N, C-alpha and C positions, 0 to 999 in steps of 0.2 A: 504494500500500500504506500504510494508516494504522495506526500502531503506538501502543499505550498502554504507557508505561513506568511500572512499579510499583516505587517505591523511589527516593528522590532522594538516596541516599548516594553512597559512593565508586564502586561499580560502576554504579549508575544514571547517574551523570554520564558515565562512559566510553561507555555505550550512547547517551546523548543526543549526545555528541560524534560518535560513529560515524554516527548518523542524519544529522546536519548535514553531515558530510563527504561522505557519499554524495549528499545533496541538492545540494551544491555541484558535484558531478561530473555532475549531470543524472539521477540515479537517481530512479525513481518511488517515493519513500518519504517519509513525513511523520510528524512527531511529533504525534499527534492529542490526547494528554492526558498529564498527569503525575499520579501518585497517590502520596500519602504520608500517614501517620497524624499527623505532626507539622505542625499548621496553620501555625505561624510559619515553620518551615523550608521547607515546601512553597511558601508565598507568596514567600519570598525567592528560592528556586531558580527558580520559574516566571518571576519578573521577570528574573532573571539570564540565563535561557536563552530568554526570549521565548516562553514557553508560555502560551496563552490559556486553555485548559481544564484545570482542576484538580479533583481529587476526593480524598476522605479514605479511600475503600476501593474495591476493585476492582468489587464488584457495582454500586455507584453509577455508576462509569464505564461499565460494560457496558450498563446500562439507558439511560444518556444518549447512548451512541454505538453504536447498533445496526449501523452500517455500518463499524465498525472491523474490521480484518483480522487483527491479531495483538497479542499481549501479550508484553512483555519483563518477566520477573520478576527484579528485583534486590532481593529481600526477604531477611530472615533465613531461614536454612536450614529451620527447622521449619515455615515457611509455604509452602514450595514445592508440596507436594502439594495443599493447599487452593486455591492460586491457579491451578494447572494444571487442576484439575477444574472450577473456576468458568469459566475461559476456554474449555476444551474443550466444556463444556455449552452455551456460547453460540455455538459454532461457530468460535472463533478459534484460530489457530495460536499456538504457545507457544515462546518462547526463554527458557529458565530458567537462572539462574546456577548454577555448580558450588558445592558438590556438589549433585546434582539432588535429593537427599532425605537423610534421616537413617537410614532403614532400607530394606532391600530390599522389604519389604511396600509402603512408600510409593512407591518407584520403580516397582514393577510396576503399582501402581494408576494412576500417572501415564501409563505407557505404554499401559495398557488404555483409560483415559479418552480419550486422543487417537486410539487405534485405533478406538474405537467412534464417535467424533464424525462422520466421521473428519477429523482435523486433523494438522498436522505438529508433532512435538515434537523440539526440538533443545536441547542443553545448551551453554551459553556457556563452553566449555572453551578459553579464549583461548590456552593454552600450545601447543595443536596448530596454531595459526594464526600463530605467530611465524616470522620468517625463519630463525631459528636451527634450530628443529625441522624445518622443511621442507628446509633445506639438508642436514641430517643424513639425513633420509629419502631425498632424491634421491641422495646418495652411496651409501647402502645398496642402492638400486634398481639402481645400475650394476654391483653385484657386485665392486667394486674390492677390498674387504677380505675377500671370500669369505663363508663362513658365520660369523655372529656366535656365539661360544662363551661368552664371559663379558665382564664389564666392571663399571663402577660408575656410579652416577647419584646425585649428592649435591646437597642444597640447604640452605644455612645462612643464612637471611635476616635473623635478628634479633639474637641475642646479648644477651638480657635475662635477668634473674633471676626474672621472672614473666611469665605469658602474659596481658597486659592490653593493651587498646586504648583510646584516649581517646574521650570524647564519644559520638557516635551509634554508634560501632563497639564500644562496651563489651560488647554482646551476644556478640561473638566469644569471650568468655571464660566464657560461661554454657553448660555442657554440655547442658542441656535445649533450648537454642536452636540452638547451633552444631553439636552432635553429636560434637565432639572438638576437640583442639587442633591443633598444627602438622602432625600426620600427616594430619588431615582437610583442613585449610585449604590447605596447600601440598603435602603428599604426594600429594594427588589430582591435582595438575598433573603431577607427576613420573610417577605411575603411568599416567596417560592417554597421555602421550608415549611411555613405555616400551612400552605395548600397541601403539601405532601403529607402533613400530619393530620389535618382537620377537614380537608375537602375544599370544594369551590367556595369562593367568596360570594355572598348574596347581597351584602350591603356594607357600606363603610361611611362613618362619620369622622371627619378629620379637621383638626385645627392647627394653625401654626402659631408658635410663640417665639419671641426673640427679645433680647435685651436691646437697649438703646445703643450699645456699643458694637453690635454685630453689623459689619460693613459688607453687605453683598445684596444683590438683587435676588439671589437664590435663597431658598428657605433655610432657616436656622434649625428649628426643631419642629417636628410634626408629631402630634399626639393623636392617635386614632383609635376608634372602637370598631372592630371588624367582626362581622357576623358570617358564619359558614353554614353550608347546607347540612352539615352534621348536627347542627343545633348549638355548637359552641360559639361563644362570644369572647373575643380576645382583645386586650388592650395592647397597643404598640407605642413605643417612644423611640424615634429615630432622630438623632441630633448631631449637628456639626459643631454646636456651640457649647453644650453642657460638658462638664469636665468628667470624663470617664476614667482618667488616671490609668494609663496603660490599657486602653481599649476595654471599657466596661461593656458587658453584655450578660443578660440573663434570660432564661426561659423557665417559666413555672406553669405547669398545667394541673388544674384541679379537676379530679374526676369523681365519679359517684362512689368509688371504692378506695380512693387514695390520691396522693399528690406526687408529681414528678418535678424535680428541681435540678436545674443546671445553671451554674454561675461561674463564669470564667475566673473570677477572683478566688474561687475555692479549689482550683485545679481541674485537671482533666477527668471529670467524673460526673455521672448522673446519680442522683440520690432519689430513691423511691420510698415514700412514706405510706404505710398502711397501718393496720391495727397492731402489727408486731414491731420488731426492731427495724429501723431504717435499713434498706438494702443499698449498698454503695456499689455502683458499677463503673469501674475505671475504663477509660478509653484512651488509646495512644494517639497523640497528634503526630502523625508519621510522615516520614519522607521515604521516597524510593528512588535510589540512584541520584540523590541530590535534588529531586523535584518534590514539590508538595504532593502528598498522597492523594489529595482530592483532585488535583489536575491529572494525575496518572489514571485514577479510576474513571474520571469522566472521558478521557481519551479511550480507555478500554471499552467503555460503554458505546462510544461512537463507532469504533471498529467492529464491535460485536453486532450492533444494530445493522450496519451495512452488510456484514457477512450473512446475517440471518434474515435480511429483508424485512425488518420490523421497525416500528416507531421507537425511537430512543426514549429512555426514561425522562429526559428533559428535552423532548422533541419540540419542534416549532409550534405545534398546536397546543401543547401544554403551556409553554412559557409565554405564548401569546395571551393566555388567561392571566398569568402573573402580571404582565404589562397592563392588561385591562384594569386590574385591581389597583395598581399604582396610579394610573391615570384617573381612576375614579376618586382616589384620595385627593389628588390635586383639584379635581372639580368640586369636591366637598369643601376643601379649604377656600376655594374661590367663592362659592355660593352660600356657604354656611348650612347647607342642607345634606341629609343622607343621600348617598348616590349608590345605585346598583351598577356594577361593572357591566360593560357591554360585551356579552358573550358572542363567540363566533357562531355564525349561522350554519 
């Protein structure tokens, strides 16, 4: 399986690491080419990563590599639709970084382009492939805490007075390119995992709060009440401004028979409370061949879905619904009203 990686930034590097990790384990996967618009950066990263073929745009790579199998899109968000349509029209499978698009129109067009090709479309939603998320899912599947009724899911990764990123990641603060601030960038991780655990979002009520010192047109802190078709109602706080002190995050689920608790500050473990003694389930934050384990597992899922001709676990149709929930949150902030996400037809 020959892959073209488009984008030699932070995410692109993780995907290259994952490819190399699977190669070292004997998988049939190769980095066929690296694409980036910054010639100097591209040359430097190609030398660092040992990539022989480099191109400044995806069409040039597609023309030069007719036998490539798939494209990994680690580009700014507003370019995801274009890259997906270019790859699909050339008959290549697509692994695209989250969020898959800026609008539902773009997301639906991406799904349709890959359906028409036909090729596989998967979203690189790494949060679903962490050991933490999978441990929580496994606990829920046992029924130990019964039916989940409510809980909270918070992520406070930054603690800044502005929403800015340095250097090549400065585009993450441009609304026309990134599509939104912390609610889009990190909230989409939380929303995707929440959907994995609790089902589809049926309604969302969201509000933004910020201090007078926060200097950005993008959102500071979003507080949301999210309802799911399982009957659960969850609160979420996603913030670029609040101080998490080394990336604060917690997930607590209250069920009819018990409670599940995960807090990053308490170490890599899930604690389950029922009538007896609490059960502590450790999970390892792993690396494989120098790559984050979640990125390796998502690449394994991409390759397996292609080989088996099936929809990936975080396929385009699934993560389109995650995007719909995030956009519904923005609409609720704007209108002050509850919003039902626009489901695919």
